[in-house]
Backbone and ligand atoms as CSV (ligand in chain L), in Angstrom:
chain,resi,resn,atom,element,x,y,z
A,1,UNK,N,N,23.759,234.101,113.424
A,1,UNK,CA,C,23.048,235.212,114.072
A,1,UNK,C,C,23.573,236.549,113.546
A,2,UNK,N,N,22.676,237.434,113.282
A,2,UNK,CA,C,23.036,238.738,112.739
A,2,UNK,C,C,23.741,239.600,113.793
A,3,UNK,N,N,24.618,240.462,113.341
A,3,UNK,CA,C,25.311,241.374,114.256
A,3,UNK,C,C,25.282,242.767,113.622
A,4,UNK,N,N,24.769,243.744,114.364
A,4,UNK,CA,C,24.643,245.101,113.824
A,4,UNK,C,C,25.543,246.072,114.581
A,5,UNK,N,N,26.293,246.870,113.828
A,5,UNK,CA,C,27.030,247.995,114.415
A,5,UNK,C,C,26.573,249.252,113.682
A,6,UNK,N,N,26.282,250.312,114.445
A,6,UNK,CA,C,25.875,251.582,113.833
A,6,UNK,C,C,26.951,252.623,114.127
A,7,UNK,N,N,27.392,253.334,113.084
A,7,UNK,CA,C,28.440,254.348,113.209
A,7,UNK,C,C,27.925,255.705,112.743
A,8,UNK,N,N,28.575,256.756,113.239
A,8,UNK,CA,C,28.379,258.076,112.652
A,8,UNK,C,C,29.150,258.090,111.324
A,9,UNK,N,N,28.876,259.070,110.462
A,9,UNK,CA,C,29.519,259.034,109.143
A,9,UNK,C,C,30.537,260.162,108.938
A,10,UNK,N,N,31.080,260.707,110.045
A,10,UNK,CA,C,32.044,261.808,109.920
A,10,UNK,C,C,33.442,261.343,109.532
A,11,UNK,N,N,34.431,262.247,109.713
A,11,UNK,CA,C,35.814,261.909,109.369
A,11,UNK,C,C,36.360,260.784,110.246
A,12,UNK,N,N,35.906,260.749,111.504
A,12,UNK,CA,C,36.331,259.687,112.427
A,12,UNK,C,C,35.069,259.032,112.988
A,13,UNK,N,N,34.525,258.065,112.265
A,13,UNK,CA,C,33.243,257.472,112.671
A,13,UNK,C,C,33.252,256.947,114.103
A,14,UNK,N,N,32.194,257.256,114.834
A,14,UNK,CA,C,32.051,256.765,116.207
A,14,UNK,C,C,30.982,255.697,116.243
A,15,UNK,N,N,31.169,254.733,117.162
A,15,UNK,CA,C,30.194,253.642,117.284
A,15,UNK,C,C,29.012,254.109,118.135
A,16,UNK,N,N,27.810,253.982,117.579
A,16,UNK,CA,C,26.603,254.382,118.302
A,16,UNK,C,C,25.892,253.184,118.924
A,17,UNK,N,N,26.051,252.026,118.304
A,17,UNK,CA,C,25.330,250.837,118.768
A,17,UNK,C,C,26.032,249.581,118.274
A,18,UNK,N,N,26.117,248.574,119.138
A,18,UNK,CA,C,26.589,247.242,118.728
A,18,UNK,C,C,25.633,246.256,119.344
A,19,UNK,N,N,25.013,245.396,118.546
A,19,UNK,CA,C,24.025,244.489,119.121
A,19,UNK,C,C,23.854,243.214,118.315
A,20,UNK,N,N,23.519,242.136,119.037
A,20,UNK,CA,C,23.131,240.869,118.404
A,20,UNK,C,C,21.667,240.589,118.702
A,21,UNK,N,N,20.993,241.536,119.351
A,21,UNK,CA,C,19.600,241.335,119.732
A,21,UNK,C,C,18.698,241.469,118.497
A,22,UNK,N,N,18.010,240.374,118.183
A,22,UNK,CA,C,17.241,240.334,116.925
A,22,UNK,C,C,16.179,241.435,116.857
A,23,UNK,N,N,15.490,241.668,117.964
A,23,UNK,CA,C,14.424,242.670,117.965
A,23,UNK,C,C,15.010,244.080,117.804
A,24,UNK,N,N,16.135,244.308,118.477
A,24,UNK,CA,C,16.793,245.613,118.398
A,24,UNK,C,C,17.303,245.878,116.967
A,25,UNK,N,N,17.845,244.832,116.365
A,25,UNK,CA,C,18.349,244.958,114.991
A,25,UNK,C,C,17.191,245.232,114.033
A,26,UNK,N,N,16.124,244.475,114.162
A,26,UNK,CA,C,14.974,244.655,113.263
A,26,UNK,C,C,14.417,246.071,113.379
A,27,UNK,N,N,14.335,246.580,114.624
A,27,UNK,CA,C,13.790,247.927,114.842
A,27,UNK,C,C,14.696,248.993,114.226
A,28,UNK,N,N,16.012,248.829,114.419
A,28,UNK,CA,C,16.965,249.810,113.887
A,28,UNK,C,C,16.920,249.818,112.356
A,29,UNK,N,N,16.784,248.651,111.756
A,29,UNK,CA,C,16.760,248.572,110.289
A,29,UNK,C,C,15.432,249.077,109.726
A,30,UNK,N,N,14.374,248.853,110.465
A,30,UNK,CA,C,13.049,249.319,110.010
A,30,UNK,C,C,13.044,250.841,109.858
A,31,UNK,N,N,13.762,251.505,110.760
A,31,UNK,CA,C,13.845,252.973,110.704
A,31,UNK,C,C,14.422,253.464,109.383
A,32,UNK,N,N,15.262,252.636,108.745
A,32,UNK,CA,C,15.861,253.050,107.469
A,32,UNK,C,C,15.280,252.237,106.293
A,33,UNK,N,N,14.089,251.674,106.512
A,33,UNK,CA,C,13.348,250.955,105.450
A,33,UNK,C,C,14.050,249.705,104.936
A,34,UNK,N,N,14.913,249.131,105.764
A,34,UNK,CA,C,15.594,247.893,105.369
A,34,UNK,C,C,14.937,246.748,106.138
A,35,UNK,N,N,14.637,245.672,105.413
A,35,UNK,CA,C,13.950,244.543,106.044
A,35,UNK,C,C,14.914,243.373,106.197
A,36,UNK,N,N,14.945,242.833,107.414
A,36,UNK,CA,C,15.756,241.638,107.677
A,36,UNK,C,C,14.820,240.538,108.150
A,37,UNK,N,N,14.820,239.436,107.410
A,37,UNK,CA,C,14.002,238.291,107.802
A,37,UNK,C,C,14.909,237.090,108.023
A,38,UNK,N,N,14.352,236.079,108.648
A,38,UNK,CA,C,15.146,234.875,108.929
A,38,UNK,C,C,14.399,233.649,108.433
A,39,UNK,N,N,15.121,232.806,107.725
A,39,UNK,CA,C,14.563,231.520,107.293
A,39,UNK,C,C,15.286,230.429,108.068
A,40,UNK,N,N,14.563,229.326,108.246
A,40,UNK,CA,C,15.182,228.155,108.844
A,40,UNK,C,C,16.275,227.647,107.891
A,41,UNK,N,N,17.491,227.514,108.401
A,41,UNK,CA,C,18.587,227.021,107.553
A,41,UNK,C,C,18.353,225.536,107.227
A,42,UNK,N,N,18.441,225.196,105.950
A,42,UNK,CA,C,18.283,223.800,105.530
A,42,UNK,C,C,19.581,223.051,105.842
A,43,UNK,N,N,19.456,222.021,106.651
A,43,UNK,CA,C,20.640,221.228,107.004
A,43,UNK,C,C,20.884,220.176,105.920
A,44,UNK,N,N,22.122,219.770,105.784
A,44,UNK,CA,C,22.420,218.641,104.904
A,44,UNK,C,C,22.783,219.017,103.480
A,45,UNK,N,N,22.792,220.335,103.174
A,45,UNK,CA,C,23.239,220.738,101.843
A,45,UNK,C,C,24.758,220.542,101.778
A,46,UNK,N,N,25.212,219.849,100.755
A,46,UNK,CA,C,26.658,219.601,100.634
A,46,UNK,C,C,27.383,220.923,100.393
A,47,UNK,N,N,28.625,221.055,100.902
A,47,UNK,CA,C,29.380,222.302,100.695
A,47,UNK,C,C,29.509,222.657,99.208
A,48,UNK,N,N,29.567,221.632,98.350
A,48,UNK,CA,C,29.730,221.912,96.915
A,48,UNK,C,C,28.420,221.925,96.146
A,49,UNK,N,N,27.279,222.061,96.859
A,49,UNK,CA,C,25.972,222.024,96.186
A,49,UNK,C,C,25.880,223.111,95.123
A,50,UNK,N,N,25.253,222.771,94.008
A,50,UNK,CA,C,25.100,223.720,92.906
A,50,UNK,C,C,23.863,224.581,93.069
A,51,UNK,N,N,23.709,225.510,92.119
A,51,UNK,CA,C,22.607,226.476,92.189
A,51,UNK,C,C,21.227,225.808,92.267
A,52,UNK,N,N,20.974,224.820,91.400
A,52,UNK,CA,C,19.639,224.210,91.366
A,52,UNK,C,C,19.319,223.505,92.677
A,53,UNK,N,N,20.315,222.815,93.207
A,53,UNK,CA,C,20.119,222.085,94.469
A,53,UNK,C,C,19.807,223.060,95.611
A,54,UNK,N,N,20.520,224.178,95.619
A,54,UNK,CA,C,20.312,225.175,96.676
A,54,UNK,C,C,18.929,225.822,96.543
A,55,UNK,N,N,18.568,226.208,95.328
A,55,UNK,CA,C,17.257,226.833,95.120
A,55,UNK,C,C,16.128,225.856,95.443
A,56,UNK,N,N,16.314,224.587,95.093
A,56,UNK,CA,C,15.295,223.579,95.410
A,56,UNK,C,C,15.125,223.436,96.921
A,57,UNK,N,N,16.240,223.493,97.645
A,57,UNK,CA,C,16.196,223.331,99.100
A,57,UNK,C,C,15.385,224.454,99.764
A,58,UNK,N,N,15.385,225.643,99.129
A,58,UNK,CA,C,14.668,226.794,99.688
A,58,UNK,C,C,13.468,227.190,98.821
A,59,UNK,N,N,12.974,226.250,98.012
A,59,UNK,CA,C,11.954,226.561,97.006
A,59,UNK,C,C,10.740,227.292,97.582
A,60,UNK,N,N,10.206,226.818,98.706
A,60,UNK,CA,C,8.994,227.421,99.265
A,60,UNK,C,C,9.232,228.881,99.627
A,61,UNK,N,N,10.344,229.142,100.328
A,61,UNK,CA,C,10.645,230.514,100.759
A,61,UNK,C,C,10.969,231.403,99.556
A,62,UNK,N,N,11.730,230.856,98.622
A,62,UNK,CA,C,12.121,231.629,97.433
A,62,UNK,C,C,10.872,232.014,96.637
A,63,UNK,N,N,9.990,231.042,96.423
A,63,UNK,CA,C,8.777,231.322,95.644
A,63,UNK,C,C,7.891,232.349,96.349
A,64,UNK,N,N,7.870,232.295,97.662
A,64,UNK,CA,C,7.043,233.248,98.402
A,64,UNK,C,C,7.572,234.677,98.221
A,65,UNK,N,N,8.885,234.843,98.316
A,65,UNK,CA,C,9.478,236.176,98.150
A,65,UNK,C,C,9.259,236.684,96.718
A,66,UNK,N,N,9.419,235.795,95.747
A,66,UNK,CA,C,9.198,236.176,94.347
A,66,UNK,C,C,7.755,236.661,94.172
A,67,UNK,N,N,6.812,235.901,94.735
A,67,UNK,CA,C,5.391,236.256,94.584
A,67,UNK,C,C,5.082,237.577,95.283
A,68,UNK,N,N,5.660,237.770,96.470
A,68,UNK,CA,C,5.361,238.989,97.247
A,68,UNK,C,C,6.003,240.230,96.642
A,69,UNK,N,N,7.235,240.091,96.151
A,69,UNK,CA,C,7.999,241.277,95.746
A,69,UNK,C,C,8.125,241.432,94.227
A,70,UNK,N,N,7.647,240.459,93.477
A,70,UNK,CA,C,7.670,240.570,92.022
A,70,UNK,C,C,9.035,240.419,91.384
A,71,UNK,N,N,9.932,239.687,92.033
A,71,UNK,CA,C,11.244,239.475,91.408
A,71,UNK,C,C,11.095,238.528,90.222
A,72,UNK,N,N,11.911,238.753,89.213
A,72,UNK,CA,C,11.789,237.950,87.993
A,72,UNK,C,C,12.980,237.018,87.795
A,73,UNK,N,N,14.023,237.210,88.602
A,73,UNK,CA,C,15.236,236.453,88.377
A,73,UNK,C,C,15.906,236.154,89.719
A,74,UNK,N,N,16.302,234.914,89.891
A,74,UNK,CA,C,16.952,234.483,91.135
A,74,UNK,C,C,18.190,233.680,90.764
A,75,UNK,N,N,19.290,233.914,91.466
A,75,UNK,CA,C,20.452,233.049,91.240
A,75,UNK,C,C,21.199,232.830,92.554
A,76,UNK,N,N,22.289,232.101,92.477
A,76,UNK,CA,C,23.090,231.811,93.664
A,76,UNK,C,C,24.517,232.281,93.410
A,77,UNK,N,N,25.023,233.123,94.289
A,77,UNK,CA,C,26.415,233.569,94.200
A,77,UNK,C,C,27.204,232.812,95.261
A,78,UNK,N,N,28.324,232.229,94.867
A,78,UNK,CA,C,29.129,231.461,95.811
A,78,UNK,C,C,30.588,231.838,95.667
A,79,UNK,N,N,31.235,232.005,96.780
A,79,UNK,CA,C,32.676,232.247,96.765
A,79,UNK,C,C,33.247,231.639,98.042
A,80,UNK,N,N,34.141,230.679,97.866
A,80,UNK,CA,C,34.748,230.013,99.023
A,80,UNK,C,C,36.213,229.741,98.706
A,81,UNK,N,N,37.070,229.799,99.719
A,81,UNK,CA,C,38.489,229.482,99.474
A,81,UNK,C,C,38.606,228.084,98.874
A,82,UNK,N,N,39.376,227.950,97.800
A,82,UNK,CA,C,39.469,226.643,97.145
A,82,UNK,C,C,40.913,226.135,97.063
A,83,UNK,N,N,41.826,226.866,97.692
A,83,UNK,CA,C,43.212,226.404,97.732
A,83,UNK,C,C,43.981,226.571,96.434
A,84,UNK,N,N,43.341,227.154,95.423
A,84,UNK,CA,C,44.043,227.309,94.141
A,84,UNK,C,C,45.044,228.466,94.233
A,85,UNK,N,N,46.101,228.409,93.421
A,85,UNK,CA,C,47.162,229.424,93.518
A,85,UNK,C,C,46.645,230.847,93.290
A,86,UNK,N,N,45.602,230.979,92.462
A,86,UNK,CA,C,45.114,232.342,92.165
A,86,UNK,C,C,44.007,232.803,93.114
A,87,UNK,N,N,43.730,231.990,94.171
A,87,UNK,CA,C,42.655,232.364,95.095
A,87,UNK,C,C,42.849,233.767,95.715
A,88,UNK,N,N,44.035,234.083,96.269
A,88,UNK,CA,C,44.180,235.408,96.899
A,88,UNK,C,C,43.833,236.545,95.935
A,89,UNK,N,N,44.263,236.375,94.689
A,89,UNK,CA,C,44.005,237.406,93.678
A,89,UNK,C,C,42.511,237.495,93.358
A,90,UNK,N,N,41.864,236.323,93.184
A,90,UNK,CA,C,40.429,236.307,92.875
A,90,UNK,C,C,39.612,236.832,94.049
A,91,UNK,N,N,40.032,236.461,95.267
A,91,UNK,CA,C,39.318,236.917,96.465
A,91,UNK,C,C,39.393,238.438,96.582
A,92,UNK,N,N,40.588,238.977,96.354
A,92,UNK,CA,C,40.778,240.430,96.466
A,92,UNK,C,C,39.969,241.163,95.393
A,93,UNK,N,N,39.948,240.598,94.182
A,93,UNK,CA,C,39.208,241.242,93.087
A,93,UNK,C,C,37.706,241.219,93.362
A,94,UNK,N,N,37.209,240.081,93.863
A,94,UNK,CA,C,35.777,239.970,94.165
A,94,UNK,C,C,35.399,240.945,95.275
A,95,UNK,N,N,36.258,241.037,96.295
A,95,UNK,CA,C,35.972,241.917,97.425
A,95,UNK,C,C,35.921,243.377,96.971
A,96,UNK,N,N,36.857,243.736,96.106
A,96,UNK,CA,C,36.989,245.137,95.688
A,96,UNK,C,C,35.776,245.636,94.896
A,97,UNK,N,N,35.094,244.708,94.242
A,97,UNK,CA,C,34.026,245.069,93.298
A,97,UNK,C,C,32.935,245.964,93.904
A,98,UNK,N,N,32.507,245.642,95.135
A,98,UNK,CA,C,31.411,246.415,95.731
A,98,UNK,C,C,31.827,247.008,97.084
A,99,UNK,N,N,33.153,247.221,97.227
A,99,UNK,CA,C,33.695,247.707,98.494
A,99,UNK,C,C,33.605,249.226,98.633
A,100,UNK,N,N,33.315,249.918,97.541
A,100,UNK,CA,C,33.127,251.360,97.629
A,100,UNK,C,C,31.641,251.698,97.567
A,101,UNK,N,N,31.310,252.841,98.156
A,101,UNK,CA,C,29.906,253.224,98.291
A,101,UNK,C,C,29.227,253.371,96.919
A,102,UNK,N,N,28.031,252.809,96.820
A,102,UNK,CA,C,27.301,252.842,95.555
A,102,UNK,C,C,25.795,252.712,95.778
A,103,UNK,N,N,25.058,252.832,94.692
A,103,UNK,CA,C,23.609,252.557,94.715
A,103,UNK,C,C,23.309,251.648,93.527
A,104,UNK,N,N,22.081,251.093,93.528
A,104,UNK,CA,C,21.596,250.318,92.372
A,104,UNK,C,C,20.188,250.788,92.051
A,105,UNK,N,N,19.790,250.561,90.786
A,105,UNK,CA,C,18.412,250.862,90.379
A,105,UNK,C,C,17.436,249.823,90.906
A,106,UNK,N,N,17.972,248.668,91.344
A,106,UNK,CA,C,17.108,247.590,91.834
A,106,UNK,C,C,17.374,247.386,93.325
A,107,UNK,N,N,16.434,246.699,93.980
A,107,UNK,CA,C,16.664,246.306,95.369
A,107,UNK,C,C,17.888,245.372,95.403
A,108,UNK,N,N,18.553,245.309,96.553
A,108,UNK,CA,C,19.619,244.320,96.718
A,108,UNK,C,C,19.124,243.357,97.794
A,109,UNK,N,N,18.775,242.160,97.366
A,109,UNK,CA,C,18.151,241.196,98.270
A,109,UNK,C,C,18.992,239.930,98.299
A,110,UNK,N,N,19.466,239.589,99.477
A,110,UNK,CA,C,20.373,238.453,99.611
A,110,UNK,C,C,19.956,237.571,100.772
A,111,UNK,N,N,19.925,236.266,100.499
A,111,UNK,CA,C,19.715,235.289,101.560
A,111,UNK,C,C,21.017,234.514,101.758
A,112,UNK,N,N,21.516,234.488,102.975
A,112,UNK,CA,C,22.783,233.799,103.249
A,112,UNK,C,C,22.535,232.331,103.587
A,113,UNK,N,N,22.925,231.464,102.639
A,113,UNK,CA,C,22.821,230.017,102.808
A,113,UNK,C,C,23.953,229.546,103.718
A,114,UNK,N,N,25.149,230.103,103.488
A,114,UNK,CA,C,26.300,229.789,104.338
A,114,UNK,C,C,27.267,230.960,104.302
A,115,UNK,N,N,28.208,230.957,105.245
A,115,UNK,CA,C,29.210,232.019,105.284
A,115,UNK,C,C,28.623,233.341,105.772
A,116,UNK,N,N,29.313,234.437,105.455
A,116,UNK,CA,C,28.870,235.736,105.961
A,116,UNK,C,C,29.402,236.883,105.101
A,117,UNK,N,N,28.832,238.063,105.333
A,117,UNK,CA,C,29.255,239.280,104.646
A,117,UNK,C,C,28.611,240.461,105.354
A,118,UNK,N,N,29.185,241.649,105.188
A,118,UNK,CA,C,28.612,242.825,105.854
A,118,UNK,C,C,28.090,243.824,104.827
A,119,UNK,N,N,26.820,244.178,104.963
A,119,UNK,CA,C,26.235,245.280,104.200
A,119,UNK,C,C,26.341,246.533,105.053
A,120,UNK,N,N,26.896,247.595,104.470
A,120,UNK,CA,C,26.995,248.891,105.135
A,120,UNK,C,C,25.979,249.815,104.479
A,121,UNK,N,N,24.990,250.262,105.252
A,121,UNK,CA,C,23.911,251.078,104.716
A,121,UNK,C,C,24.088,252.508,105.216
A,122,UNK,N,N,24.296,253.442,104.304
A,122,UNK,CA,C,24.600,254.832,104.654
A,122,UNK,C,C,23.342,255.677,104.452
A,123,UNK,N,N,22.629,255.897,105.552
A,123,UNK,CA,C,21.340,256.589,105.481
A,123,UNK,C,C,21.246,257.598,106.624
A,124,UNK,N,N,20.831,258.827,106.306
A,124,UNK,CA,C,20.578,259.867,107.325
A,124,UNK,C,C,21.764,260.082,108.264
A,125,UNK,N,N,22.965,260.147,107.713
A,125,UNK,CA,C,24.134,260.489,108.511
A,125,UNK,C,C,24.673,259.375,109.384
A,126,UNK,N,N,24.152,258.178,109.196
A,126,UNK,CA,C,24.647,257.040,109.973
A,126,UNK,C,C,24.934,255.861,109.052
A,127,UNK,N,N,25.837,254.989,109.530
A,127,UNK,CA,C,26.155,253.764,108.805
A,127,UNK,C,C,25.650,252.586,109.624
A,128,UNK,N,N,24.777,251.808,109.056
A,128,UNK,CA,C,24.343,250.556,109.685
A,128,UNK,C,C,25.139,249.427,109.030
A,129,UNK,N,N,26.026,248.803,109.796
A,129,UNK,CA,C,26.828,247.692,109.278
A,129,UNK,C,C,26.166,246.393,109.730
A,130,UNK,N,N,25.572,245.693,108.777
A,130,UNK,CA,C,24.794,244.487,109.095
A,130,UNK,C,C,25.597,243.257,108.704
A,131,UNK,N,N,26.101,242.547,109.705
A,131,UNK,CA,C,26.822,241.293,109.443
A,131,UNK,C,C,25.785,240.201,109.264
A,132,UNK,N,N,25.653,239.709,108.027
A,132,UNK,CA,C,24.655,238.685,107.718
A,132,UNK,C,C,25.285,237.304,107.795
A,133,UNK,N,N,24.531,236.385,108.368
A,133,UNK,CA,C,25.003,235.014,108.534
A,133,UNK,C,C,23.915,234.045,108.067
A,134,UNK,N,N,24.202,232.734,108.054
A,134,UNK,CA,C,23.227,231.780,107.532
A,134,UNK,C,C,21.841,231.938,108.155
A,135,UNK,N,N,20.832,231.982,107.290
A,135,UNK,CA,C,19.452,232.162,107.742
A,135,UNK,C,C,18.960,233.584,107.575
A,136,UNK,N,N,19.861,234.524,107.290
A,136,UNK,CA,C,19.476,235.940,107.170
A,136,UNK,C,C,19.098,236.294,105.737
A,137,UNK,N,N,17.965,236.965,105.585
A,137,UNK,CA,C,17.519,237.493,104.290
A,137,UNK,C,C,17.419,239.006,104.440
A,138,UNK,N,N,18.326,239.723,103.784
A,138,UNK,CA,C,18.364,241.180,103.894
A,138,UNK,C,C,17.832,241.805,102.608
A,139,UNK,N,N,16.897,242.746,102.760
A,139,UNK,CA,C,16.330,243.438,101.593
A,139,UNK,C,C,16.672,244.917,101.687
A,140,UNK,N,N,17.579,245.351,100.803
A,140,UNK,CA,C,17.989,246.756,100.764
A,140,UNK,C,C,17.244,247.418,99.606
A,141,UNK,N,N,16.427,248.439,99.876
A,141,UNK,CA,C,15.635,249.044,98.800
A,141,UNK,C,C,16.504,249.715,97.733
A,142,UNK,N,N,15.983,249.779,96.533
A,142,UNK,CA,C,16.677,250.438,95.421
A,142,UNK,C,C,17.106,251.848,95.835
A,143,UNK,N,N,18.253,252.264,95.304
A,143,UNK,CA,C,18.802,253.602,95.521
A,143,UNK,C,C,19.283,253.883,96.944
A,144,UNK,N,N,19.297,252.884,97.809
A,144,UNK,CA,C,19.895,253.067,99.136
A,144,UNK,C,C,21.419,253.110,98.966
A,145,UNK,N,N,22.063,254.108,99.564
A,145,UNK,CA,C,23.513,254.227,99.468
A,145,UNK,C,C,24.142,253.171,100.379
A,146,UNK,N,N,25.026,252.355,99.824
A,146,UNK,CA,C,25.565,251.224,100.599
A,146,UNK,C,C,26.870,250.717,99.993
A,147,UNK,N,N,27.515,249.805,100.720
A,147,UNK,CA,C,28.604,249.001,100.144
A,147,UNK,C,C,28.591,247.654,100.836
A,148,UNK,N,N,29.393,246.724,100.307
A,148,UNK,CA,C,29.398,245.354,100.829
A,148,UNK,C,C,30.833,244.889,101.006
A,149,UNK,N,N,31.120,244.318,102.182
A,149,UNK,CA,C,32.465,243.786,102.427
A,149,UNK,C,C,32.375,242.301,102.767
A,150,UNK,N,N,33.064,241.480,101.980
A,150,UNK,CA,C,33.101,240.035,102.216
A,150,UNK,C,C,34.372,239.633,102.963
A,151,UNK,N,N,35.222,240.617,103.308
A,151,UNK,CA,C,36.420,240.340,104.084
A,151,UNK,C,C,37.595,239.900,103.232
A,152,UNK,N,N,38.757,239.756,103.891
A,152,UNK,CA,C,39.974,239.399,103.155
A,152,UNK,C,C,40.014,237.910,102.801
A,153,UNK,N,N,39.169,237.107,103.450
A,153,UNK,CA,C,39.085,235.673,103.141
A,153,UNK,C,C,37.599,235.342,102.888
A,154,UNK,N,N,37.093,235.766,101.720
A,154,UNK,CA,C,35.648,235.627,101.465
A,154,UNK,C,C,35.184,234.178,101.532
A,155,UNK,N,N,34.021,233.971,102.124
A,155,UNK,CA,C,33.406,232.643,102.150
A,155,UNK,C,C,31.909,232.830,102.359
A,156,UNK,N,N,31.151,232.657,101.302
A,156,UNK,CA,C,29.693,232.753,101.433
A,156,UNK,C,C,28.997,232.112,100.244
A,157,UNK,N,N,27.764,231.679,100.498
A,157,UNK,CA,C,26.843,231.247,99.442
A,157,UNK,C,C,25.565,232.034,99.686
A,158,UNK,N,N,25.100,232.764,98.679
A,158,UNK,CA,C,23.929,233.622,98.861
A,158,UNK,C,C,22.970,233.500,97.683
A,159,UNK,N,N,21.677,233.466,98.007
A,159,UNK,CA,C,20.640,233.518,96.969
A,159,UNK,C,C,20.342,234.997,96.721
A,160,UNK,N,N,20.300,235.382,95.432
A,160,UNK,CA,C,20.070,236.790,95.074
A,160,UNK,C,C,18.767,236.908,94.282
A,161,UNK,N,N,18.036,237.982,94.546
A,161,UNK,CA,C,16.749,238.223,93.880
A,161,UNK,C,C,16.850,239.519,93.072
A,162,UNK,N,N,16.330,239.497,91.850
A,162,UNK,CA,C,16.405,240.685,90.984
A,162,UNK,C,C,15.066,240.969,90.300
A,163,UNK,N,N,14.815,242.246,90.036
A,163,UNK,CA,C,13.650,242.615,89.217
A,163,UNK,C,C,14.005,242.611,87.734
A,164,UNK,N,N,15.267,242.924,87.411
A,164,UNK,CA,C,15.677,242.876,86.007
A,164,UNK,C,C,17.141,242.470,85.957
A,165,UNK,N,N,17.642,242.236,84.749
A,165,UNK,CA,C,18.983,241.642,84.698
A,165,UNK,C,C,20.125,242.654,84.700
A,166,UNK,N,N,19.840,243.956,84.772
A,166,UNK,CA,C,20.970,244.882,84.903
A,166,UNK,C,C,20.815,245.849,86.079
A,167,UNK,N,N,19.802,245.614,86.936
A,167,UNK,CA,C,19.574,246.504,88.075
A,167,UNK,C,C,20.674,246.435,89.113
A,168,UNK,N,N,21.506,245.379,89.056
A,168,UNK,CA,C,22.538,245.193,90.077
A,168,UNK,C,C,23.801,246.012,89.779
A,169,UNK,N,N,23.849,246.628,88.587
A,169,UNK,CA,C,25.037,247.403,88.226
A,169,UNK,C,C,25.201,248.555,89.221
A,170,UNK,N,N,26.405,248.691,89.784
A,170,UNK,CA,C,26.636,249.707,90.802
A,170,UNK,C,C,26.836,251.100,90.207
A,171,UNK,N,N,26.243,252.086,90.872
A,171,UNK,CA,C,26.450,253.484,90.496
A,171,UNK,C,C,27.256,254.080,91.657
A,172,UNK,N,N,28.571,254.256,91.473
A,172,UNK,CA,C,29.455,254.599,92.583
A,172,UNK,C,C,29.422,256.092,92.910
A,173,UNK,N,N,29.369,256.405,94.221
A,173,UNK,CA,C,29.192,257.797,94.654
A,173,UNK,C,C,30.512,258.567,94.669
A,174,UNK,N,N,31.652,257.859,94.751
A,174,UNK,CA,C,32.946,258.533,94.835
A,174,UNK,C,C,33.305,258.957,96.251
A,175,UNK,N,N,32.422,258.696,97.211
A,175,UNK,CA,C,32.682,259.030,98.616
A,175,UNK,C,C,33.636,257.981,99.202
A,176,UNK,N,N,34.622,258.446,100.005
A,176,UNK,CA,C,35.605,257.515,100.572
A,176,UNK,C,C,35.177,256.964,101.935
A,177,UNK,N,N,33.915,257.153,102.292
A,177,UNK,CA,C,33.435,256.724,103.606
A,177,UNK,C,C,33.759,255.262,103.910
A,178,UNK,N,N,33.743,254.402,102.900
A,178,UNK,CA,C,33.987,252.970,103.141
A,178,UNK,C,C,35.386,252.717,103.703
A,179,UNK,N,N,36.318,253.641,103.393
A,179,UNK,CA,C,37.683,253.463,103.913
A,179,UNK,C,C,37.808,253.938,105.366
A,180,UNK,N,N,36.825,254.724,105.839
A,180,UNK,CA,C,36.914,255.279,107.198
A,180,UNK,C,C,36.189,254.428,108.250
A,181,UNK,N,N,35.273,253.596,107.796
A,181,UNK,CA,C,34.486,252.773,108.717
A,181,UNK,C,C,35.177,251.411,108.859
A,182,UNK,N,N,35.174,250.819,110.073
A,182,UNK,CA,C,35.801,249.508,110.262
A,182,UNK,C,C,35.322,248.484,109.219
A,183,UNK,N,N,36.273,247.717,108.695
A,183,UNK,CA,C,35.930,246.754,107.638
A,183,UNK,C,C,35.437,245.428,108.228
A,184,UNK,N,N,35.134,244.498,107.354
A,184,UNK,CA,C,34.604,243.184,107.765
A,184,UNK,C,C,35.505,242.521,108.810
A,185,UNK,N,N,36.800,242.431,108.512
A,185,UNK,CA,C,37.712,241.726,109.417
A,185,UNK,C,C,37.728,242.377,110.796
A,186,UNK,N,N,37.692,243.718,110.832
A,186,UNK,CA,C,37.735,244.448,112.104
A,186,UNK,C,C,36.453,244.225,112.907
A,187,UNK,N,N,35.310,244.276,112.216
A,187,UNK,CA,C,34.033,244.090,112.921
A,187,UNK,C,C,33.921,242.662,113.465
A,188,UNK,N,N,34.343,241.687,112.675
A,188,UNK,CA,C,34.304,240.293,113.141
A,188,UNK,C,C,35.208,240.122,114.375
A,189,UNK,N,N,36.385,240.770,114.344
A,189,UNK,CA,C,37.300,240.689,115.496
A,189,UNK,C,C,36.692,241.402,116.710
A,190,UNK,N,N,36.051,242.550,116.495
A,190,UNK,CA,C,35.396,243.279,117.592
A,190,UNK,C,C,34.334,242.417,118.270
A,191,UNK,N,N,33.566,241.743,117.422
A,191,UNK,CA,C,32.485,240.919,117.950
A,191,UNK,C,C,33.056,239.785,118.808
A,192,UNK,N,N,34.123,239.167,118.311
A,192,UNK,CA,C,34.738,238.059,119.068
A,192,UNK,C,C,35.238,238.542,120.417
A,193,UNK,N,N,35.868,239.724,120.425
A,193,UNK,CA,C,36.430,240.202,121.699
A,193,UNK,C,C,35.323,240.627,122.655
A,194,UNK,N,N,34.193,241.091,122.136
A,194,UNK,CA,C,33.050,241.423,122.996
A,194,UNK,C,C,32.473,240.167,123.637
A,195,UNK,N,N,32.470,239.090,122.855
A,195,UNK,CA,C,31.851,237.833,123.323
A,195,UNK,C,C,32.716,237.106,124.355
A,196,UNK,N,N,34.039,237.413,124.342
A,196,UNK,CA,C,34.920,236.638,125.237
A,196,UNK,C,C,35.066,237.307,126.604
L,1,FE2,FE,FE,25.329,246.818,96.096
């Protein structure tokens, strides 16, 4: 289930909204032209399933999005703890890659097959932090200022949609806002304490 937190974007960001209500989340995201859809999660996919197996499992939905939005390239990004000695280093490097505020020339469209991650969308003086979980398909329009946090222990499998093969290259803004807003680990902990 998706979890949305909205913050102000000043020196000391304040929380404006925290919600798990699907309708409330969809409405808040619509205001900033971001679309969140939900697909039925396919059960029975093995944890080690490869790209082709995953794409085949979601073929109908994937083909529909490609046809509707004109994407030309689809792949699967996966990162899960594997117990290898270099995991902490690889996890930290992967997390750092898109942890600072940036834009892309292409839409950023991700479907979460498993695991989770937070997209932070910085639009009109507010930050929408969207915690995506299995079944969530988030479409962030091109040139939207944003960043992505997979947390200190990344674990996710996501289908990605592209219009071209270099549109995903980040154009970094140099703004330190990502360091001032609560990170993935903090938001996940906040949500747990709210639920208990
Ligand atoms: Fe991005």
